[in-house]
ZAMARGU-4260 file (C-alpha; in steps of 0.2 Angstrom, whole numbers, plus 5000, padded with zeros to 4 digits):
<rodrens>
0) 5181/5047/4393 | 5192/5033/4401 | 5200/5046/4413 | 5183/5055/4417 | 5174/5039/4420
5) 5186/5034/4434 | 5185/5051/4442 | 5166/5054/4440 | 5151/5044/4444 | 5137/5037/4433
10) 5126/5050/4441 | 5137/5064/4436 | 5136/5058/4418 | 5118/5055/4419 | 5115/5073/4425
15) 5124/5080/4410 | 5115/5068/4398 | 5098/5075/4405 | 5103/5092/4399 | 5113/5088/4383
20) 5098/5078/4376 | 5089/5095/4375 | 5104/5105/4370 | 5108/5093/4356 | 5089/5094/4350
25) 5090/5113/4350 | 5107/5113/4341 | 5098/5104/4326 | 5087/5120/4324 | 5102/5132/4323
30) 5109/5123/4307 | 5091/5122/4298 | 5099/5110/4286 | 5108/5125/4278 | 5125/5118/4279
35) 5121/5103/4268 | 5112/5115/4256 | 5128/5124/4254 | 5138/5107/4251 | 5125/5099/4240
40) 5121/5113/4227 | 5132/5112/4211 | 5133/5132/4210 | 5132/5143/4225 | 5136/5162/4226
45) 5145/5172/4240 | 5129/5182/4243 | 5119/5166/4245 | 5131/5159/4258 | 5132/5176/4267
50) 5113/5176/4269 | 5113/5158/4275 | 5127/5163/4288 | 5116/5177/4295 | 5101/5165/4295
55) 5111/5153/4305 | 5117/5166/4317 | 5100/5173/4321 | 5093/5156/4323 | 5107/5151/4335
60) 5104/5167/4346 | 5086/5164/4347 | 5087/5145/4351 | 5101/5148/4364 | 5090/5161/4373
65) 5074/5150/4372 | 5085/5135/4379 | 5091/5145/4394 | 5074/5151/4397 | 5067/5133/4397
70) 5080/5127/4409 | 5069/5128/4425 | 5055/5118/4416 | 5068/5105/4412 | 5073/5104/4430
75) 5055/5102/4435 | 5052/5088/4422 | 5067/5078/4429 | 5064/5083/4447 | 5083/5088/4447
80) 5086/5106/4452 | 5105/5105/4446 | 5099/5103/4428 | 5094/5122/4428 | 5112/5129/4429
85) 5119/5116/4418 | 5107/5119/4404 | 5109/5138/4405 | 5128/5136/4403 | 5127/5123/4390
90) 5116/5134/4380 | 5131/5145/4376 | 5137/5131/4365 | 5122/5133/4353 | 5126/5152/4352
95) 5144/5150/4348 | 5142/5135/4336 | 5130/5145/4325 | 5145/5156/4319 | 5154/5141/4312
100) 5141/5132/4302 | 5144/5140/4285 | 5163/5140/4287 | 5162/5121/4290 | 5151/5118/4275
105) 5163/5127/4264 | 5177/5117/4270 | 5167/5101/4266 | 5162/5108/4249 | 5180/5111/4245
110) 5184/5094/4251 | 5197/5101/4263 | 5196/5086/4275 | 5213/5089/4282 | 5207/5106/4289
115) 5191/5098/4296 | 5201/5084/4304 | 5213/5097/4312 | 5198/5107/4319 | 5190/5091/4326
120) 5205/5084/4334 | 5212/5101/4340 | 5195/5106/4348 | 5192/5089/4356 | 5210/5089/4363
125) 5209/5106/4371 | 5191/5102/4378 | 5197/5086/4385 | 5212/5093/4394 | 5202/5106/4401
130) 5189/5094/4407 | 5201/5082/4415 | 5210/5096/4424 | 5193/5101/4430 | 5188/5084/4436
135) 5204/5081/4445 | 5202/5098/4454 | 5186/5091/4461 | 5173/5100/4451 | 5162/5085/4448
140) 5149/5085/4434 | 5154/5103/4430 | 5170/5096/4421 | 5158/5088/4408 | 5151/5105/4405
145) 5168/5112/4403 | 5172/5099/4390 | 5158/5104/4379 | 5159/5123/4381 | 5178/5124/4378
150) 5177/5111/4364 | 5164/5122/4355 | 5173/5138/4357 | 5189/5130/4351 | 5181/5123/4336
155) 5173/5139/4331 | 5189/5148/4332 | 5199/5135/4323 | 5186/5134/4308 | 5187/5153/4306
160) 5206/5152/4305 | 5206/5137/4293 | 5193/5145/4281 | 5197/5162/4274 | 5179/5166/4268
165) 5171/5180/4277 | 5152/5184/4277 | 5146/5199/4269 | 5129/5207/4273 | 5113/5197/4270
170) 5106/5201/4253 | 5087/5200/4249 | 5082/5191/4233 | 5099/5182/4233 | 5091/5166/4227
175) 5092/5157/4244 | 5073/5151/4244 | 5077/5135/4236 | 5092/5132/4247 | 5081/5136/4262
180) 5067/5124/4256 | 5080/5110/4254 | 5087/5114/4271 | 5070/5115/4279 | 5066/5097/4274
185) 5083/5090/4279 | 5082/5100/4296 | 5065/5092/4299 | 5072/5075/4296 | 5087/5078/4307
190) 5075/5084/4321 | 5065/5068/4319 | 5081/5057/4319 | 5088/5066/4334 | 5072/5063/4343
195) 5071/5045/4339 | 5089/5042/4344 | 5090/5053/4360 | 5073/5054/4368 | 5075/5038/4376
200) 5089/5046/4387 | 5076/5059/4393 | 5063/5045/4396 | 5076/5035/4406 | 5081/5050/4416
205) 5063/5054/4420 | 5057/5037/4424 | 5073/5029/4432 | 5084/5044/4437 | 5102/5050/4434
210) 5111/5034/4438 | 5103/5023/4425 | 5103/5036/4411 | 5122/5038/4415 | 5125/5019/4412
215) 5114/5019/4396 | 5122/5035/4389 | 5140/5029/4391 | 5136/5011/4385 | 5129/5019/4370
220) 5143/5031/4367 | 5157/5017/4368 | 5148/5006/4356 | 5142/5020/4343 | 5157/5032/4344
225) 5168/5021/4333 | 5154/5020/4320 | 5152/5039/4321 | 5171/5041/4318 | 5170/5030/4303
230) 5153/5036/4295 | 5155/5055/4298 | 5171/5058/4288 | 5166/5046/4274 | 5150/5056/4273
235) 5159/5072/4271 | 5168/5064/4256 | 5153/5055/4249 | 5139/5068/4249 | 5149/5081/4239
240) 5155/5068/4227 | 5138/5060/4224 | 5130/5077/4222 | 5142/5081/4208 | 5138/5065/4198
245) 5120/5063/4202 | 5116/5066/4183 | 5127/5051/4178 | 5118/5035/4184 | 5131/5022/4181
250) 5145/5032/4189 | 5133/5037/4204 | 5129/5018/4207 | 5147/5013/4206 | 5153/5027/4218
255) 5139/5023/4230 | 5143/5004/4231 | 5161/5008/4234 | 5157/5021/4248 | 5145/5009/4257
260) 5158/4995/4255 | 5171/5005/4263 | 5160/5011/4277 | 5154/4994/4283 | 5170/4985/4280
265) 5177/4996/4294 | 5162/4998/4305 | 5154/4980/4306 | 5169/4971/4313 | 5171/4985/4326
270) 5153/4982/4332 | 5154/4963/4332 | 5171/4963/4341 | 5164/4975/4355 | 5149/4965/4357
275) 5159/4949/4360 | 5172/4958/4371 | 5159/4969/4380 | 5164/4966/4398 | 5183/4969/4394
280) 5179/4984/4384 | 5168/4992/4397 | 5181/4988/4411 | 5195/4995/4400 | 5187/5011/4395
285) 5176/5015/4410 | 5182/5005/4425 | 5174/4993/4437 | 5160/5004/4443 | 5152/5003/4426
290) 5150/4984/4424 | 5131/4986/4425 | 5132/4994/4408 | 5138/4978/4400 | 5120/4970/4397
295) 5115/4987/4390 | 5130/4988/4379 | 5126/4971/4372 | 5107/4975/4370 | 5112/4990/4359
300) 5123/4978/4348 | 5110/4975/4334 | 5106/4993/4333 | 5124/4997/4331 | 5127/4984/4318
305) 5112/4990/4308 | 5119/5008/4311 | 5135/5005/4301 | 5125/5007/4285 | 5113/5020/4290
310) 5122/5031/4278 | 5116/5020/4264 | 5099/5030/4263 | 5105/5047/4270 | 5118/5049/4256
315) 5105/5046/4243 | 5092/5058/4249 | 5104/5072/4251 | 5115/5070/4236 | 5099/5069/4225
320) 5090/5083/4234 | 5076/5072/4239 | 5075/5079/4257 | 5056/5080/4256 | 5055/5062/4254
325) 5068/5059/4268 | 5057/5070/4280 | 5041/5060/4276 | 5050/5043/4280 | 5057/5051/4296
330) 5039/5055/4302 | 5034/5037/4301 | 5051/5029/4308 | 5051/5041/4322 | 5033/5037/4327
335) 5038/5018/4326 | 5053/5020/4337 | 5045/5031/4350 | 5032/5017/4352 | 5046/5004/4354
340) 5053/5015/4368 | 5037/5016/4377 | 5035/4997/4377 | 5053/4995/4383 | 5054/5009/4397
345) 5046/4999/4411 | 5060/4986/4410 | 5073/4999/4413 | 5088/5004/4402 | 5090/4986/4396
350) 5072/4986/4390 | 5074/5002/4381 | 5090/4996/4372 | 5082/4980/4366 | 5067/4990/4360
355) 5078/5002/4350 | 5088/4987/4342 | 5072/4978/4338 | 5064/4994/4330 | 5080/4997/4319
360) 5080/4979/4313 | 5062/4980/4308 | 5063/4996/4299 | 5079/4994/4290 | 5073/4985/4274
365) 5057/4996/4272 | 5068/5012/4274 | 5080/5006/4260 | 5065/5001/4248 | 5057/5018/4251
370) 5073/5027/4248 | 5078/5018/4232 | 5061/5020/4224 | 5062/5034/4211 | 5081/5031/4209
375) 5092/5020/4199 | 5099/5010/4214 | 5093/4993/4218 | 5094/4981/4233 | 5107/4972/4224
380) 5118/4987/4224 | 5117/4988/4243 | 5118/4969/4245 | 5134/4968/4235 | 5142/4980/4247
385) 5135/4972/4263 | 5136/4953/4262 | 5155/4950/4263 | 5158/4962/4278 | 5143/4956/4287
390) 5146/4937/4285 | 5165/4939/4289 | 5161/4950/4305 | 5149/4938/4312 | 5159/4923/4308
395) 5175/4930/4316 | 5165/4935/4331 | 5158/4917/4333 | 5176/4910/4331 | 5183/4922/4344
400) 5170/4918/4357 | 5173/4899/4354 | 5192/4901/4355 | 5190/4912/4371 | 5179/4899/4379
405) 5191/4884/4375 | 5207/4892/4379 | 5202/4905/4392 | 5219/4914/4392 | 5223/4924/4407
410) 5233/4940/4405 | 5231/4959/4411 | 5215/4967/4405 | 5223/4979/4392 | 5234/4966/4385
415) 5220/4953/4384 | 5208/4966/4375 | 5222/4969/4362 | 5226/4951/4360 | 5207/4947/4357
420) 5207/4961/4344 | 5222/4954/4335 | 5214/4937/4335 | 5197/4944/4329 | 5206/4954/4315
425) 5215/4938/4309 | 5199/4928/4309 | 5190/4942/4300 | 5202/4943/4286 | 5204/4924/4284
430) 5185/4922/4283 | 5184/4936/4270 | 5198/4929/4259 | 5189/4912/4259 | 5173/4919/4252
435) 5169/4920/4233 | 5178/4935/4226 | 5185/4939/4243 | 5203/4943/4237 | 5197/4954/4223
440) 5185/4964/4235 | 5199/4967/4247 | 5210/4973/4233 | 5196/4985/4228 | 5195/4992/4246
445) 5214/4994/4247 | 5213/5004/4231 | 5198/5015/4238 | 5208/5019/4253 | 5224/5024/4243
450) 5213/5035/4233 | 5206/5044/4248 | 5223/5046/4256 | 5230/5054/4240 | 5215/5065/4236
455) 5217/5084/4235 | 5205/5098/4237 | 5194/5099/4222 | 5192/5118/4223 | 5204/5131/4228
460) 5199/5144/4240 | 5198/5162/4235 | 5188/5178/4239 | 5175/5178/4225 | 5160/5168/4220
465) 5171/5155/4212 | 5179/5150/4229 | 5162/5143/4235 | 5159/5132/4221
</rodrens>
C-alpha cells in the first residue's frame, strides 16, 4: 500500500473501491456461511463436505456471472464508465475463490494455522509484487485490479496444495440440511454486516465522487487493517475451540475471557496510538498527497476502538450455533447504521466517519446484552477482559500526546513514528503494571501467547471421514 499510494492517486483507489464494494458484497453469497458450518460442527462427514463444496462452486459461478452482468448498471449508478470493465474483471475473483472455501474451512477445523498463514502471506506477497510492477509500468488503477486477481488465484492454488482433501461427488440426503440452515443464518448476518460496514463507500462515491471515497477507503484500511490482522487469526483459533467445549460452561467462560483479553490487549493500543499519531502514520504509509485523509482517520478512531472486541459477540453466536439470533440482531443494527450514514453523508467523508463511529458506540452495549441472553456469559466476563487494556491504552495515548506537545522532538518521519511507538509502548506497560492485578494479568497473557505458539494441530489429515472431524 505504501508503494502504490505514492504511484497512484486517491481517484485511482476510489475507482477500485467503487467496484470492490459490490464484489465484496457478492463474495459473501458464495460462502453461504457453509465454511463456518464445517468448522463449528462436532462431527462432519466426507460426503457432507463434498456436497457443501459443490454448493459453494455453483453459487460462485452464478454470482460471478450476475456480478459481471450488473457491471453496466453499476457504472451508470456512479456515472463512471470505467467501473464496467473493472467490475467484470474483478468478478473472476468470486469465481476462483469459490473453489477454496471448504479447503480453508478444513484447515481451520484441523487448526492448521501455519498452513493458513502460509497461504495468506504467500498469496498476498505474489499479488503485491504483481501490482507494484504493474503500477510502475504505468497501468494506473488496473494495478489494483491485478493485486486482487493474482492474490485470489494464488490463494486458491496454495490452499489446494496445503489441504490434501479432495471433494467427491455431491450426495443427496447426506445430512447437510442442518448445516445449510446454520450457514444461511450466518450468511444472512454476514451480508448485513458487510452492508453496514461498506455501503458508506458506495454512498460517498455516488454523492461525492472517486477522490473522496479514495481518501475514506485508505484511511479506513490503515486504521482497521491492524485490527483485522489481530482478530482474524485469533477467531480462527477461538471458534473451533469454543465450539468443542460449548457443553462445558465453566471452561467455555474461562476460554472466552482469555480469548477476548488477548484480542483487546493487542488491538486497543494499536488503535489509540494510530489515533494520536494520525498525521505521521498517514504521511509514512501513504505520502503527502493523502493528508486530507487525516481528519477522516481520526473520525473513524472510536469505531476502530470498539471494533477491537467485535469478536466478543461473533464468537458466541457461531460457537453456540445461535446464528439465527445473530441474524435477527443484524437486521436491527444494519438499519440503525444505515440511518446514521444518511445523516452524515451531506457533510462528506468526515461526516460519514463520525456517524459510523457514533452508531457503533451506541450499539455496542445493547449488542452484548442481546448476545449474552440465553447464555452463561455475563457483562462481568467481558468487563474483566476489557478494562485494563482500555484504561492503559487511553492513558498511554494521553501521556504520549502531552509529552509530544511539551518536547516537540524533531527527527526524520520514520524515526519519529518509531520513537513515538516505543514511548507509547513503555507508557502502556507502565500504566498496566500500576493497575490492580496488572502484573498477574500480564503474566496470564504471556502464558496464553506461549500456549498458542506451542500448539499443534488437533486432528491429523487423512482421506476418510475421520480426517474432517
